[in-house]
C-alpha positions as CSV (number, residue, x, y, z in Angstrom):
1,M,152.1,184.6,26.0
2,N,148.9,182.8,26.3
3,Q,150.5,179.6,27.7
4,Q,151.6,180.4,31.0
5,P,148.3,181.2,32.6
6,A,147.1,177.7,31.4
7,D,150.2,176.0,32.7
8,R,149.7,177.8,36.0
9,R,146.1,176.6,36.2
10,R,147.2,173.2,35.4
11,Q,150.0,173.2,38.0
12,S,147.6,174.5,40.5
13,S,145.0,171.7,39.6
14,E,147.6,168.9,39.8
15,A,148.7,170.2,43.2
16,G,145.1,169.8,44.6
17,F,143.1,173.1,44.2
18,T,142.9,176.4,42.4
19,L,143.0,179.3,44.7
20,I,139.3,179.9,44.2
21,E,138.7,176.3,45.1
22,L,140.9,176.6,48.1
23,L,139.0,179.6,49.5
24,V,135.6,177.5,49.0
25,V,136.9,174.7,51.0
26,I,138.3,176.9,53.9
27,I,134.8,178.5,54.0
28,I,133.1,175.3,54.0
29,L,135.4,173.9,56.6
30,G,134.7,177.0,58.7
31,I,131.0,176.5,58.6
32,L,131.2,172.9,59.5
33,S,133.4,173.7,62.4
34,A,131.1,176.2,63.8
35,V,128.3,173.5,63.4
36,V,130.3,171.0,65.4
37,V,131.2,173.3,68.0
38,F,127.7,174.4,68.4
39,A,126.5,170.8,68.5
40,V,129.1,169.9,71.1
41,R,129.0,173.0,73.1
42,G,125.2,173.7,73.1
43,T,123.9,177.2,73.1
44,G,125.1,178.5,76.4
45,D,128.2,179.9,75.5
46,K,127.0,183.5,75.4
47,G,129.1,185.8,77.6
48,K,132.1,183.4,77.4
49,A,133.7,184.4,74.3
50,N,136.5,186.2,76.1
51,A,137.0,183.1,78.5
52,V,140.7,181.6,78.3
53,K,140.8,178.2,76.5
54,I,143.6,176.0,77.5
55,D,144.3,173.3,74.7
56,K,145.2,169.8,75.5
57,R,148.9,170.2,74.4
58,T,149.4,173.2,76.8
59,L,147.9,171.1,79.6
60,Q,150.1,168.2,78.8
61,T,153.3,170.4,78.9
62,A,152.1,171.8,82.2
63,Q,151.5,168.4,83.7
64,E,155.0,167.2,82.4
65,A,156.5,170.1,84.1
66,F,154.7,169.5,87.3
67,C,155.6,165.7,87.2
68,A,159.2,166.6,86.8
69,R,159.3,168.6,90.0
70,F,156.9,166.6,92.2
71,G,156.5,163.3,90.7
72,T,152.7,163.4,90.7
73,Y,150.1,165.0,88.6
74,G,148.8,168.4,89.7
75,T,145.2,169.6,90.2
76,E,144.2,172.4,87.9
77,D,144.4,174.8,90.9
78,Q,148.0,173.7,91.4
79,L,148.8,174.1,87.8
80,A,147.3,177.5,87.7
81,G,149.3,178.5,90.9
82,L,146.0,178.8,92.9
83,A,146.9,176.0,95.4
84,P,150.1,174.8,96.8
85,A,152.0,171.8,95.4
86,P,153.0,168.9,97.6
87,D,155.8,170.9,98.9
88,G,153.8,173.7,99.9
89,T,155.1,176.2,97.3
90,T,153.0,177.6,94.6
91,S,154.1,178.0,91.0
92,K,152.5,178.8,87.6
93,F,152.6,175.9,85.3
94,L,149.4,177.3,83.5
95,S,148.8,181.1,82.9
96,E,145.3,180.5,84.3
97,K,142.5,178.2,84.9
98,S,140.5,177.2,81.7
99,I,136.9,178.6,82.2
100,N,135.8,177.6,78.6
101,N,136.9,173.9,78.9
102,D,136.1,173.6,82.4
103,I,138.9,171.1,83.1
104,A,138.8,169.2,86.0
105,L,142.3,167.6,86.8
106,F,142.6,165.4,89.8
107,G,146.1,165.6,91.3
108,G,148.2,163.3,93.3
109,S,148.3,160.3,91.1
110,K,152.0,159.2,90.0
111,C,153.3,160.2,86.8
112,G,153.5,157.7,83.8
113,K,150.2,157.6,82.3
114,D,149.0,160.0,79.8
115,P,147.0,162.5,81.7
116,L,144.8,163.2,78.6
117,T,143.5,159.7,78.4
118,S,143.4,158.8,82.0
119,D,141.1,159.2,84.9
120,Y,143.1,162.3,85.9
121,L,141.7,164.5,83.3
122,I,138.0,165.3,82.9
123,T,136.7,167.8,80.3
124,G,133.4,169.0,80.0
125,D,131.6,172.3,79.2
126,A,129.8,174.3,82.0
127,S,127.3,175.4,79.6
128,T,125.9,171.8,79.2
129,R,125.2,172.0,82.9
130,P,121.5,172.9,83.6
131,P,120.7,175.5,86.4
132,N,119.8,173.7,89.7
133,D,120.6,170.4,88.7
134,T,120.2,167.3,91.0
135,F,122.2,164.2,90.8
136,V,120.3,161.3,91.9
137,V,122.0,158.2,93.0
138,G,120.4,154.8,93.3
139,F,121.4,154.2,96.8
140,G,118.8,151.7,98.3
141,S,118.0,151.5,102.0
142,Y,117.4,154.8,103.8
143,T,120.1,155.7,106.3
144,P,118.6,157.9,109.0
145,K,120.2,161.3,108.8
146,E,120.6,161.5,112.6
147,G,123.3,158.8,112.5
148,L,125.6,160.3,109.9
149,N,128.8,160.4,111.7
150,P,131.6,158.1,110.2
151,A,133.8,159.1,113.0
152,V,131.9,157.1,115.5
153,N,130.1,154.5,113.2
154,T,131.8,152.4,110.4
155,A,128.7,150.5,109.1
156,G,129.1,150.5,105.3
157,G,125.8,152.0,104.2
158,M,126.0,154.8,106.7
159,Q,129.9,155.7,105.9
160,A,128.9,155.6,102.2
161,A,126.1,158.0,102.8
162,S,128.6,160.3,104.7
163,G,131.3,160.8,102.3
164,M,129.9,163.9,100.7
165,L,129.6,165.6,104.1
166,F,133.0,165.3,105.7
167,N,136.8,165.2,105.0
168,G,139.9,163.9,106.4
169,L,143.2,165.7,106.6
170,V,144.2,164.0,103.5
171,G,142.5,162.5,100.5
172,L,143.3,159.5,98.3
173,S,143.8,159.6,94.6
174,A,142.6,156.7,92.3
175,N,145.9,154.8,93.1
176,A,145.7,155.4,96.8
177,T,148.4,158.0,96.9
178,A,147.7,160.6,99.6
179,V,146.7,164.1,98.3
180,P,146.0,167.3,100.2
181,E,142.3,167.8,101.8
182,L,141.8,169.6,105.0
183,A,145.7,169.8,105.4
184,D,147.4,172.0,102.9
185,K,150.6,170.1,103.4
186,W,152.4,167.7,105.9
187,D,156.0,167.4,107.1
188,I,157.4,164.0,108.2
189,T,160.3,164.2,110.4
190,D,162.1,161.7,113.0
191,N,162.2,159.0,110.3
192,G,158.6,158.8,110.1
193,A,157.7,159.2,114.0
194,T,156.4,162.8,113.7
195,Y,153.8,164.1,111.3
196,K,152.8,167.8,111.2
197,F,149.9,168.8,109.4
198,T,149.3,172.3,108.2
199,L,145.6,173.2,108.0
200,N,144.0,174.9,105.0
201,P,142.8,178.3,106.3
202,K,139.9,178.6,104.0
203,V,138.0,175.7,105.6
204,V,134.9,176.7,107.5
205,W,132.0,174.3,108.7
206,S,128.9,174.0,107.0
207,D,126.9,175.9,109.7
208,S,129.3,178.9,109.3
209,T,129.2,182.1,107.6
210,P,131.4,182.1,104.6
211,Y,135.3,182.2,104.9
212,D,136.6,185.6,105.7
213,S,140.5,185.9,105.4
214,A,140.2,189.0,107.7
215,V,138.8,187.0,110.7
216,T,141.7,185.8,113.1
217,P,141.6,182.0,112.6
218,V,141.4,181.2,116.4
219,V,137.9,183.2,116.6
220,D,135.0,181.1,116.8
221,T,131.9,183.3,117.2
222,A,128.2,182.3,117.2
223,T,128.1,182.7,113.3
224,Y,131.9,182.0,112.0
225,H,133.1,178.6,112.5
226,P,136.5,178.0,110.9
227,L,138.1,174.6,111.1
228,L,140.3,174.7,114.1
229,A,143.4,172.5,115.1
230,A,141.3,171.8,118.1
231,D,138.6,170.3,115.9
232,V,141.0,167.7,114.7
233,K,142.2,166.7,118.1
234,F,138.6,166.6,119.4
235,S,137.8,164.1,116.6
236,Y,140.5,161.6,117.6
237,E,140.1,162.0,121.4
238,A,136.2,161.8,121.4
239,A,135.5,159.7,118.5
240,L,138.0,157.9,116.2
241,L,140.1,156.4,119.0
242,I,137.2,155.2,120.8
243,H,134.4,154.2,118.4
244,H,136.1,153.6,115.0
245,A,136.9,150.1,114.4
246,R,140.1,150.5,112.3
247,T,141.5,153.7,113.9
248,S,140.9,152.7,117.6
249,S,142.6,149.4,116.9
250,S,145.8,151.1,115.3
251,L,146.9,154.5,116.5
252,P,146.6,154.5,120.3
253,S,149.3,151.8,120.8
254,A,151.6,153.5,118.5
255,F,151.6,157.1,120.1
256,Q,154.7,158.4,121.9
257,E,152.6,158.9,125.1
258,A,149.6,156.8,125.7
259,C,146.2,158.5,125.8
260,T,144.7,158.7,129.3
261,D,141.1,158.5,130.5
262,P,140.5,161.4,132.9
263,G,137.2,159.9,133.8
264,G,138.8,156.8,135.3
265,G,137.7,154.5,132.5
266,V,134.1,155.7,132.0
267,S,134.6,158.9,130.0
268,R,133.8,159.4,126.5
269,R,136.7,161.8,125.7
270,L,140.3,160.7,126.2
271,T,143.3,163.0,126.7
272,C,146.1,162.2,124.1
273,P,149.2,164.3,124.5
274,S,150.7,162.8,121.4
275,I,148.3,164.8,119.4
276,V,149.2,168.5,119.6
277,A,147.0,171.3,118.2
278,N,148.4,174.6,117.5
279,E,146.0,177.4,116.5
280,A,148.6,179.9,115.2
281,D,152.0,178.1,114.5
282,P,154.8,180.5,114.0
283,S,156.8,178.2,112.2
284,T,154.5,177.8,109.2
285,T,154.8,179.7,105.9
286,P,153.2,182.2,106.2
287,P,153.6,182.3,110.0
288,G,150.4,181.6,112.0
289,K,148.8,178.9,110.2
290,K,147.0,176.2,112.2
291,T,148.9,172.9,112.6
292,V,148.1,169.6,114.1
293,T,151.1,167.2,115.0
294,F,151.0,163.4,115.7
295,K,153.9,162.1,117.5
296,F,154.7,158.4,117.6
297,A,157.0,156.3,119.7
298,S,158.5,154.6,116.5
299,P,158.2,155.5,112.9
300,F,154.6,155.0,111.7
301,G,154.6,154.0,108.1
302,S,150.8,153.9,107.3
303,L,149.5,157.2,108.9
304,L,148.7,159.0,105.5
305,Q,146.6,156.0,104.5
306,Q,144.7,156.4,107.7
307,M,143.8,160.2,107.4
308,P,141.1,160.2,104.6
309,M,137.5,160.5,105.6
310,S,136.8,156.9,105.8
311,D,139.3,156.4,108.9
312,G,140.0,160.0,109.9
313,T,136.7,161.9,109.7
314,I,137.1,165.4,111.2
315,I,133.9,166.6,113.1
316,P,133.3,169.9,114.8
317,S,134.1,170.4,118.4
318,H,131.7,173.3,118.8
319,I,128.7,171.1,118.2
320,F,129.9,169.0,121.3
321,S,130.7,171.8,123.7
322,S,130.0,169.8,126.8
323,C,132.5,166.9,125.6
324,T,135.4,167.8,127.6
325,P,138.3,165.3,128.5
326,G,136.8,163.2,131.1
327,A,133.2,163.8,130.4
328,T,130.8,160.9,130.6
329,S,128.1,162.5,128.4
330,G,127.6,165.0,125.8
331,C,130.2,163.3,123.4
332,P,129.3,161.5,120.0
333,T,128.7,157.8,120.2
334,P,127.3,155.2,117.6
335,T,123.7,155.4,119.2
336,A,123.8,159.3,119.6
337,A,125.8,160.5,116.8
338,W,124.7,164.1,117.2
339,P,123.0,166.1,120.0
340,A,119.2,165.9,119.7
341,N,117.9,167.8,116.6
342,Q,121.3,168.7,115.4
343,P,121.8,168.2,111.7
344,P,125.1,166.8,110.7
345,V,127.8,169.5,110.3
346,G,130.9,168.8,108.1
347,T,133.4,170.4,105.7
348,G,132.4,168.3,102.7
349,P,130.9,169.6,99.3
350,F,127.4,169.0,100.4
351,K,125.2,169.2,103.4
352,V,122.1,167.3,104.6
353,N,118.7,168.8,103.7
354,Y,116.7,168.0,106.7
355,T,113.3,169.1,105.3
356,E,113.5,167.0,102.0
357,S,115.1,163.9,103.6
358,N,112.8,161.0,104.4
359,S,112.4,157.5,104.6
360,T,110.3,157.2,101.5
361,D,112.2,159.0,99.0
362,G,115.8,158.9,100.6
363,L,118.5,161.5,101.8
364,V,118.7,164.7,100.0
365,Y,122.0,166.9,100.2
366,D,122.3,170.5,99.3
367,K,125.5,172.1,97.7
368,N,127.6,173.5,100.8
369,T,128.1,177.0,99.7
370,N,130.7,177.4,102.2
371,Y,132.8,174.6,100.6
372,W,136.5,175.4,100.6
373,R,137.3,174.2,97.1
374,T,136.3,177.1,94.9
375,G,133.9,176.5,91.9
376,I,132.7,173.1,92.9
377,P,130.5,171.2,93.3
378,Y,128.5,171.9,90.2
379,F,125.4,170.0,91.3
380,N,123.0,172.0,93.5
381,K,121.6,168.8,95.0
382,V,122.4,165.2,95.4
383,K,119.7,162.7,96.2
384,L,120.4,159.3,97.6
385,S,117.2,157.7,96.3
386,T,115.6,154.5,97.8
387,T,115.0,153.6,94.0
388,T,117.9,151.6,92.9
389,G,118.8,148.9,90.3
390,L,120.0,148.8,86.6
391,T,116.4,148.9,85.3
392,A,115.9,152.4,86.7
393,L,119.3,153.6,85.5
394,K,118.5,152.2,81.9
395,A,115.2,154.0,82.0
396,G,117.1,157.4,82.1
397,T,114.6,159.3,83.9
398,T,114.9,158.2,87.5
399,I,118.5,158.0,88.5
400,D,121.9,158.9,87.3
401,Y,124.0,156.6,89.2
402,V,124.0,153.1,90.7
403,T,126.3,152.5,93.6
404,S,126.4,148.7,93.0
405,L,125.5,146.3,90.4
406,G,124.2,143.4,92.2
407,T,124.6,140.5,89.7
408,I,127.0,139.4,86.9
409,A,124.0,139.7,84.4
410,D,123.5,143.3,85.4
411,V,127.2,144.0,84.9
412,N,127.1,142.4,81.4
413,A,123.9,144.3,80.5
414,A,125.3,147.7,81.7
415,K,128.6,147.1,79.7
416,A,126.5,146.3,76.6
417,D,124.4,149.6,76.9
418,P,126.2,152.5,74.9
419,N,124.4,155.0,77.2
420,L,126.1,153.6,80.4
421,V,129.5,153.6,81.8
422,V,130.6,150.8,84.3
423,D,133.3,151.3,86.7
424,T,134.9,148.4,88.4
425,G,137.5,148.9,91.5
426,T,138.7,147.6,94.8
427,M,138.1,151.3,96.2
428,A,134.7,152.3,97.2
429,P,133.0,155.2,99.3
430,G,132.7,154.9,103.0
431,G,135.6,152.6,103.7
432,S,134.2,149.8,101.7
433,T,137.5,149.2,100.1
434,N,139.5,146.1,99.6
435,C,136.7,144.0,101.4
436,T,137.2,140.3,102.2
437,Q,134.3,138.1,103.1
438,T,135.5,136.1,106.2
439,V,134.2,133.4,108.6
440,M,135.3,134.6,111.9
441,F,135.7,131.7,114.7
442,N,135.2,132.7,118.5
443,L,138.0,131.1,120.1
444,W,136.3,131.5,123.5
445,A,133.3,130.3,125.2
446,Q,130.2,132.5,124.5
447,G,129.9,135.7,126.7
448,Q,133.6,136.0,127.7
449,T,134.4,139.6,128.1
450,P,137.2,141.3,126.0
451,A,139.0,142.3,129.2
452,G,139.0,138.7,130.3
453,I,140.4,137.5,126.9
454,R,143.1,140.1,126.8
455,G,144.0,139.3,130.4
456,N,144.2,135.5,129.7
457,T,141.4,134.5,132.3
458,A,138.6,133.7,129.8
459,S,137.5,130.2,129.3
460,P,138.0,128.6,125.8
461,H,135.5,127.5,123.3
462,P,134.6,123.9,123.7
463,Q,135.2,123.2,120.2
464,L,137.0,125.9,118.5
465,G,139.3,127.3,121.4
466,D,142.9,126.7,121.9
467,K,143.7,127.7,125.4
468,A,144.3,125.2,128.2
469,P,142.4,122.9,129.2
470,T,142.0,122.4,125.6
471,P,144.0,119.3,124.8
472,M,147.1,119.2,122.6
473,I,146.9,116.5,120.0
474,D,149.1,115.1,117.2
475,P,146.7,114.2,114.6
476,D,149.1,111.7,112.8
477,G,149.9,110.0,116.0
478,P,153.5,109.4,117.3
479,G,155.9,111.2,115.1
480,P,158.1,114.3,114.7
481,E,155.1,116.6,114.2
482,P,154.4,118.8,117.3
483,S,151.1,118.5,118.8
484,Q,148.4,121.0,118.0
485,P,145.5,122.6,120.1
486,R,142.3,120.7,119.4
487,G,140.6,123.8,118.2
488,R,143.1,124.5,115.6
489,L,142.4,121.0,114.3
490,V,138.7,121.8,114.1
491,R,139.1,125.0,112.4
492,R,141.4,123.2,109.8
493,A,138.9,120.6,109.4
494,I,136.2,123.2,108.7
495,A,138.5,124.9,106.2
496,M,138.9,121.5,104.5
497,S,135.2,120.9,104.4
498,L,134.3,124.2,102.4
499,E,133.8,123.6,98.9
500,R,135.0,127.1,97.6
501,E,136.3,126.3,94.2
502,A,134.2,124.9,91.5
503,S,135.2,121.9,89.2
504,L,137.3,120.0,91.6
505,P,137.2,116.2,92.1
506,G,134.5,115.3,94.6
507,K,133.0,118.5,94.8
508,T,129.2,119.0,94.8
509,N,128.6,122.7,94.5
510,D,129.4,125.3,92.0
511,G,132.0,127.2,94.1
512,Y,131.5,130.1,96.4
513,V,132.2,132.6,93.8
514,K,129.4,131.5,91.6
515,I,127.2,130.8,94.8
516,S,127.9,134.4,96.0
517,G,126.2,135.8,92.8
518,S,128.4,138.9,93.3
519,P,129.8,140.2,90.0
520,G,132.9,141.3,91.9
521,A,133.7,138.2,93.9
522,E,136.9,136.3,93.4
523,L,138.6,133.6,95.8
524,A,140.7,135.2,98.5
525,T,144.2,134.0,98.7
526,S,145.5,135.9,101.8
527,P,144.4,137.3,105.0
528,T,145.5,140.7,103.6
529,N,143.4,141.7,100.6
530,T,145.3,141.6,97.3
531,G,144.0,145.1,96.4
532,M,146.5,146.6,98.9
533,P,149.9,148.1,97.8
534,V,151.4,146.5,100.7
535,G,151.2,143.2,102.6
536,S,149.2,141.0,100.3
537,T,151.5,138.0,100.2
538,P,149.8,134.7,99.3
539,A,148.6,132.4,102.0
540,P,146.0,130.1,100.7
541,L,143.6,128.1,102.9
542,P,143.8,124.3,103.0
543,E,142.5,122.7,100.1
544,Y,139.1,121.0,99.9
545,N,139.5,117.5,101.3
546,V,136.8,115.4,102.9
547,D,137.3,112.0,101.0
548,A,141.0,111.5,101.0
549,D,142.9,108.2,100.5
550,V,144.3,106.4,103.6
551,N,147.6,108.1,103.5
552,T,146.0,111.7,103.8
553,L,144.4,113.1,106.7
554,D,141.3,114.7,105.4
555,A,138.6,116.9,107.2
556,N,136.8,113.9,108.8
557,G,140.1,112.4,109.9
558,L,141.0,115.5,111.6
559,L,137.7,115.8,113.4
560,D,138.1,112.2,114.6
561,A,141.6,112.9,116.0
562,A,140.3,116.0,117.7
563,G,138.1,113.6,119.8
564,F,134.8,114.5,118.1
565,T,133.9,111.2,116.4
566,R,130.8,110.8,114.4
567,P,128.1,108.6,115.9
568,G,127.2,105.8,113.6
569,G,129.6,107.1,111.0
570,T,126.9,109.5,109.8
571,G,125.5,111.3,112.7
572,T,126.3,114.8,114.2
573,R,129.4,115.4,115.8
574,F,128.5,118.7,117.5
575,S,126.7,122.1,116.6
576,L,128.0,125.4,115.9
577,G,126.0,128.8,115.7
578,L,126.5,130.8,112.6
579,S,125.5,134.5,111.9
580,N,125.6,136.2,108.8
581,F,124.8,140.0,108.6
582,A,125.1,140.2,104.7
583,S,122.3,137.7,103.9
584,S,124.9,136.1,101.6
585,P,124.0,132.7,100.2
586,V,127.5,131.6,100.7
587,A,126.6,131.3,104.5
588,E,123.8,128.8,103.5
589,A,126.4,127.0,101.4
590,I,128.8,126.8,104.6
591,K,125.9,125.2,106.5
592,L,125.4,122.6,103.9
593,D,129.2,121.8,103.5
594,L,129.5,121.3,107.3
595,A,126.7,119.1,107.5
596,K,128.5,116.6,105.1
597,V,131.2,116.0,107.8
598,G,128.7,116.0,110.8
599,I,128.8,119.7,112.1
600,D,125.4,121.0,112.6
601,V,125.1,124.8,111.9
602,T,122.3,126.6,113.6
603,P,121.6,130.2,114.3
604,N,123.5,131.9,117.1
605,T,120.8,131.4,119.7
606,N,121.8,134.1,122.2
607,I,120.3,137.0,120.1
608,P,116.9,138.0,121.2
609,G,114.4,137.4,118.4
610,V,116.8,135.9,115.8
611,T,115.8,132.6,114.6
612,T,117.8,132.2,111.3
613,I,121.5,132.7,110.5
614,N,120.9,136.1,109.0
615,V,121.1,139.0,111.3
616,T,120.8,142.8,111.0
617,Q,123.5,145.4,111.2
618,G,122.4,146.2,114.8
619,Q,122.5,142.7,115.8
620,I,126.1,142.0,114.5
621,G,127.2,144.7,116.8
622,T,125.6,142.8,119.7
623,L,127.5,139.7,118.5
624,F,130.8,141.7,118.9
625,S,130.1,143.5,122.0
626,A,128.5,140.4,124.0
627,R,130.6,137.9,122.1
628,N,127.5,135.6,122.0
629,F,128.4,133.6,118.9
630,D,130.4,130.6,117.7
631,M,131.0,131.7,114.0
632,V,130.1,134.9,112.2
633,F,130.2,135.6,108.5
634,V,131.2,139.1,107.9
635,S,132.6,141.4,105.1
636,S,135.7,142.8,106.7
637,C,136.8,145.9,104.4
638,Q,140.6,146.5,105.0
639,N,141.0,149.8,103.2
640,T,144.4,150.5,101.8
641,D,146.9,149.2,104.3
642,P,147.3,146.2,106.7
643,E,147.7,148.4,109.5
644,M,144.1,149.6,109.3
645,G,142.1,146.6,108.3
646,T,144.1,143.6,108.8
647,R,145.5,144.6,112.2
648,R,142.0,145.1,113.6
649,V,141.2,141.5,112.8
650,Y,144.2,139.7,114.4
651,H,145.9,142.0,116.9
652,V,145.3,141.8,120.5
653,D,144.7,145.5,120.8
654,A,141.6,145.0,118.7
655,I,139.9,142.6,121.1
656,N,137.6,145.6,122.4
657,G,134.1,144.5,121.7
658,A,133.8,147.1,118.7
659,S,132.0,145.9,115.6
660,F,134.2,144.3,112.9
661,T,137.4,144.1,115.2
662,N,139.1,140.9,116.5
663,G,136.0,139.1,117.2
664,S,137.9,135.8,117.4
665,G,139.8,136.9,120.4
666,Y,143.1,135.8,118.6
667,N,146.0,136.6,120.5
668,N,149.3,135.4,119.2
669,P,152.4,137.4,120.6
670,T,154.4,136.7,117.6
671,V,151.6,138.2,115.3
672,N,151.1,141.2,117.8
673,S,154.9,141.8,117.5
674,L,154.9,141.5,113.9
675,F,152.1,144.0,113.3
676,N,154.0,146.5,115.5
677,Q,157.2,146.1,113.4
678,G,155.3,146.3,110.1
679,R,154.0,149.6,110.8
680,E,157.4,150.9,112.3
681,S,159.0,151.5,108.7
682,I,158.2,153.7,105.7
683,D,160.0,151.2,103.4
684,P,157.5,148.9,101.5
685,A,160.0,146.0,101.2
686,V,160.6,146.0,104.9
687,R,157.0,146.1,105.6
688,N,156.0,143.4,103.1
689,Q,158.6,141.0,104.9
690,K,156.6,141.3,108.1
691,Y,153.3,141.1,106.8
692,K,154.3,137.9,104.8
693,Q,155.4,136.4,108.3
694,I,151.9,137.5,109.6
695,N,150.1,135.9,106.9
696,D,152.2,132.6,107.0
697,T,151.4,132.4,111.0
698,V,147.7,133.3,110.6
699,R,147.3,130.7,107.9
700,V,148.5,127.8,110.4
701,D,146.4,129.3,113.3
702,L,143.3,129.9,111.3
703,P,141.2,132.1,113.7
704,T,139.4,133.1,110.6
705,L,138.9,131.8,107.1
706,W,139.3,134.3,104.2
707,L,136.8,133.1,101.6
708,L,136.1,135.8,98.9
709,Q,137.2,139.2,98.1
710,T,135.1,141.7,96.4
711,K,135.3,144.5,93.9
712,S,132.7,147.2,93.5
713,N,131.0,147.6,90.2
714,R,129.1,150.9,89.9
715,A,127.4,152.3,86.8
716,Y,126.2,155.8,85.6
717,K,124.9,157.6,82.5
718,A,127.4,158.1,79.8
719,T,126.1,161.9,79.7
720,C,127.8,162.2,83.2
721,S,131.6,163.2,83.7
722,G,133.8,164.1,86.3
723,L,132.7,161.4,88.7
724,R,135.1,159.7,91.1
725,P,133.5,156.5,92.1
726,Y,136.5,155.6,94.4
727,T,135.9,158.4,96.8
728,G,133.2,159.3,99.3
729,A,132.4,162.5,97.5
730,Y,132.1,160.9,94.0
731,P,129.8,163.8,92.6
732,E,132.2,166.4,93.9
733,Y,133.6,167.2,90.5
734,G,130.7,165.7,88.5
735,S,128.3,167.1,85.9
736,C,125.7,165.6,83.7
737,A,124.6,166.9,80.3
738,R,120.9,166.9,80.3
């Protein structure tokens, strides 16, 4: 009788715990859990006890269901049925949004990665966000607030400063997939020749009273300024198709009907019948939504990649009321981005604080309380501080985020600091995506006009040009090889004279990657940046060769064959001007390398006040518009598709005098045709084949030399989360625990 309790106690002990011990353990674990939750969550959870908490398994199940239907991850709004899915429908995959966890899901990325361990899911507690928090960016040089209009100015710093103020019709996810932005959805018909964008009815401009669903969308009163279809049409006709380097070089020639200039060639607003704005489209669901339709003569495979803010900034037509078709004034231009005393007006998550912004401290942005995405941004202010650098970030009190780590040592130091996060990628704010540092040769005599070059009446450059009377030369003498233009031989010789790679026989420098000092630099292998999903087929430059054996034609031999012999064997063959807008040490290395083959590199002399090869951003614009240069070393950012960034460097349509376009004046009919064919398909395999032919042809002609391609290295405090460094509005979903 007395044995049974003892046996039971013994059995319980052998199993692990007695009932009393088990109860004690449960109590202790409960206390520890409470302490952990308190430590992680902070003390600001009062009043949230009844808020819904979505666990990670529930989220994963919802994402798997969303992926099965649409092939991409969904945003939290899409999962909760608060925003339309890619097909325009709404369905509930989550019962509601998670207020407690404050989960930020960035939709649009292709399925396949675990959303719980990827960039597509950021979790953070709203209770850790202090009230009135300011996010401080180590930005650097002050960008005047009056010029913030990326529809008319593609300068890198200005565009990077504008990304938080504006939107495009679509955005891009981390892997460059198009996701909804100002457009709720889009329909592609006619095999890709017609794109119809349905606008989000909740979008109002930053100078508007808040969105009101009761207000008729077409009404635009003195205080209520909704996004209109007319705003989209205006943005293209008055800005993007005239002043934007990439967009103006691509879209106009592809439209079903050409844009016209009602002002007879002098107006600052075009008329483009292929852009159709409808303020109340009866075919939408529900009927009456605003739509904008783009019509092309043939399928246009890259349009969605050209719609984000960096290439498709939408600006308000009501600010430019006098900018009607044919107007010669009152329209936005690079030098007059906004009317006098008019602060920038956008649709983005922030707006400029004109009072607090100044040249000493930097730009200050306030939260846009009219922002069309509910619940964000979390920061009340963003400051683009003139203070920058890793030292300030590590100090932990001055700035939260550095837009660029300038040296390899900085990157290594930041990665070694447990309090910092380093993000590296080819996509960056403001169009600084997939950038290639390039030597651009002017194939024409200085001062020749773009119209004269396109019309084939311009005079060729005496050393670099190809057009007659430039002689045709067979550098090897009589033989089966066809003769080549003398300028092409010179350009090839220059390519062979540049000691780009380190540790090669006969080289005397450390290679351009090391010389550049850029932590994101690597040798470029193609005219089309390898960061692009389409078109980056290999097309390496000629190898370094200045001291070849007698059986190989080296750089010196090519220059001799071209008729530019070296006096005395060691003298100067000729001089070429070089301008370098980024003050890169690579430009100085180019100067030293060319001196070794008898080419004297001097500053381009036709720029008033310039005595060095380094020029300012404004002076680089003069170079392109006046064409008063021999060579220019530029960073050409190609964005996410060859139609955007590669076409503008090599297509005849881009010989227009705008900055960072076809400054070489390169006009090869085969290449022009291949670019047109490359955009006329939505099949990546077809497009790749066309771009391979382009790269192979350009590699022979060498109107430019693609030297380095760069990645962006940015760093931020580990206590900050939700940042998206690849977008223009990188703090949009961000928060920092203070």
